[in-house]
N, C-alpha and C positions, 0 to 999 in steps of 0.2 A: 672498389670494396667487390671482393669474389660472394658469389652466391654460395650459402651452403644446400646442399645437399641435404633432404629429410626423410628418412625411412622408418616405417614401423612403429614406433612409439612416440618416436618425436614427432613424426608428420600428422599425427593424431592430436598431440597436445598444441602442435601449432593450428590444427583446423579448430581447436577447440577459444584457443584465444582469440581468431580472426571470427569467430559467428558471437562472441559476446560482446556486448555495447562497453562502452569506457566506463571504469571504473568513476562514480563520483566523490563518493563519501571517505577523503583524505585529511577531513580535520580541519579544511582550511572556508567549508560553509558549512560546517556545524552551527555555528553559532555566527548571530549577527544583531545591530540594530536594525528596531525596526518604526517605520513614522505613519501606521495608517490611523485615520483617527477616529478615536472613540475607539481604538484597540485594547484590553486592561493589561497588556506585557511590553514592558520599554523595551525588551531584550526576548531573542529567541535561541532557544536552546534545542537543538534535534537531541532525541535519546544517543544517539551518534557522542554526542560532548561528555554525558555523563556515562556510556559505557567503559570498561574496564581496559588498559590497555591491549591485554589479549585480546578479548573482544572484539578489538576495531582491528588488528591485525588480521581475525579472523574473513570480517566482515569489505576489509581493503584487498582479499587475493581470491579472484576467481576460483581457483583450485581450494585451497582452503573452506569456501564458503557453503555448506553443506546444502544451502537453499538451490544451488546451481544446479542438482541432482532434478528438483522440480524445473525450473529453468528448459532444461532440457526437454523434460514430458512437456513442456508446451510446444517447444518448438516442433518436437514430432505430431504434436497433433496443430499444428498450421498448417502444416501439408497435407493434413489426414483428412481423407472426404468420408463423411461419415449422414446419418439419417436417410430419409428416404429418397430426398433429392439427389443424392449421393456427390454433394458438393465439400470443399472444403473452406479452409478460410480462404485460403491463398488463390483463391478461383477469382475473390472480391475483391482482395485487399492486398499492394504491395507490406513489408516487411516496415517499410522506410514507412509509410503512410501512418505508425502508430505510435513516430516520434512528437511528444507533445502531450497524447494521450492522459498520460499518467499525471503529466502536469495540470491538466486543465477537468480532469474530473474530479466529484463528479458535477453534470450537467444536465441544465433541464431539456428535455425532450421534446419541442413543439409539438412534431407527429405522434408522440405517443400521449401527450401530455401528462411526465410523470419525471421524476427526479430518476435519474440511469449515474452507478456508478461503472465503474470496469463490470465485476461481474452481474449486474443486469445488462449490460448492454453485450456482455457474451451469450448468455441465454437466451435473450432478444434474436441474437442471428442465426441460431442451435435453431429455434423451435419456428421462426419465420422461414429462412432462407434457404437451413438446410432441412428444413421438418426431420429434427435429430431432439433426442429426448433432452431435458436442462440439468444441468451440473448444479451437484450439491454442494453449497457455498464454499465448503472445508475439504473438498473430497479431491483427490491427487490430479486431478485432471482439472479441475476448476484452479485449483491453486498455483500448476503447473500454467495454465495461460496466462493468468492475472499476472502474473510473476515476469512470464515472457514480454506479456506486452506492456507492465506498466516498465516494466527495464529499461525498454528503448527510448526513456526519460530519462534516463541515469545523468543527475547533473542541470536539469534544468529546475528554476525554480518554480513552487508551483505559486499557480495564479488562476481561481475562481472568478466565478460570475459568480455575485449573491442579490443580483438587482431585477426586475420585469418578474416574471412568474417562479424564479430566484426564491424571492425576496419570502416567501411566505415560511419556504421550509428552512431557510438561514433563520431566521425567529422562533418558530419550533424546535429546531440546534440548539439556539443559545438558550433558552428558554428550557430545555432537561439538564443542558451541559450544569448549567444552575442550581435546580431542581432537584431539594433532600428528598433521600431514597430509603427504604428500605428500615431493617430493627436499629440500624447503627444511625442514622437521621445524616448522612451526607452528601452530597453532590461530587461533579466531577471536577470542582475548583477546589476542594477542601484538601485534595492530593497535588494537582496536577497548579492550581495557581497560586494557593497560599504557602505551600513548605514543599516546593518544586528545593532539588540540592539537598533535600535532608534526609536520613534516615530511618526506612521503616523497616523493620527488623534487621534483615540485612542486609535490603535493596535500597538503592538510591532514586527517591521520587524523581518523576521525570517531568516537562512542561505535557508532555502525552502526547506528542504531535503525532500526525497520522503518513508523516512524506517516506515512509521503509514499508510499509507495507504492499501484500502478504509479509510476514517479516520472519524470521525462522529465529525462535526462541529456545535458548539453550532447554529450557524447563520443559518447552514440548517434548523436545527431540525432531523436530519437522516446523513447517512452517504452518502459521493460524491466519486467517483473516483479519480487516481491522472489527467488523461483526464480532469475532469470537472474542477479542478483549476485550469489545465493549460489555459482551454477557458475561466473563469472567469479573471485571470490573462490579457489573452490578450483582453478582451472587458473594463477591467480596464486602459489599455491605450489606448483605441479607436481604438485597431486594429483590424480586423476582424479571429475570432475565428476559429480553423481546427477544422474537423471530430473526435470524440471519435473511438479510432482507427488506426488514421490517420497515414502516415512514417513519418510525423512534430513533431507527441507528439510520434510515440513511439520509437524516432532516442532522442528524449528529454528525458524519461523516462529512456533511455541507460546511456544517460550522467550523471544524477542525480542521476543516482543508484551509479555511481562512484565514483563523489563526495562524497557522502556519507558514501563511502565503511570503516565499520569499527564499527559505529554504529549499536546498533542494532534493530532490526526488532520490531514493537512496536505495529503491526495492532490489533487489530481494537486502532486507538489512539484517542483522545479526543484533539480537539483545539475549539479556539474562534471562 
């Protein structure tokens, strides 16, 4: 087969395709049986499973997926020196080192003695090693880096540890999930465990898995963090929202990751 000579726009498009990680969510891994002892669900369905065909097609195509703009922001910042130390992520890590991070986080950090998600890890590196200012959770820079890091694990099954020092966080996350709150006196389970697959107004309730975050929501017209979604759900049941990165949301993030074990990483997913 003869080699094609690419130039101009064609060469640019080829470079983007080569830089982007392989697509994961093609519908083949969006639904699965699960056999974890004590799990409340017999089958797992990613939010992709309930999305419209048009939305699925947007997610499947990196050229059509609008969240790839933020992926590019993360890729740029990866090699950008910042902070008083004048360091970049690339000076300590290879991009390949990030493969699997999106599948196994959040994790308990033995040195810091706390649960860490990807956003917390990014800011810890910025403060401790780069001597740079931390990024806000849903800033363009943080969303871009979180998408870039998580996307290196696309297609890998989620698998988190909930034993040892993480066990207490897991329990708190589970308690949060089933606790009624707000003026509507509802829990996460009311929508995402008891009535998933049913309609609420024009939207289909999903099982509320976290394997696609940060996710581009067509409603938001931009990506958003998982903790932004938590905050939105709290407000919808007329409950006080916690801050992004709060211990409550960190624990809930771990519990959700466990609920979705086996589903593949889809970051950046596209949802309505």
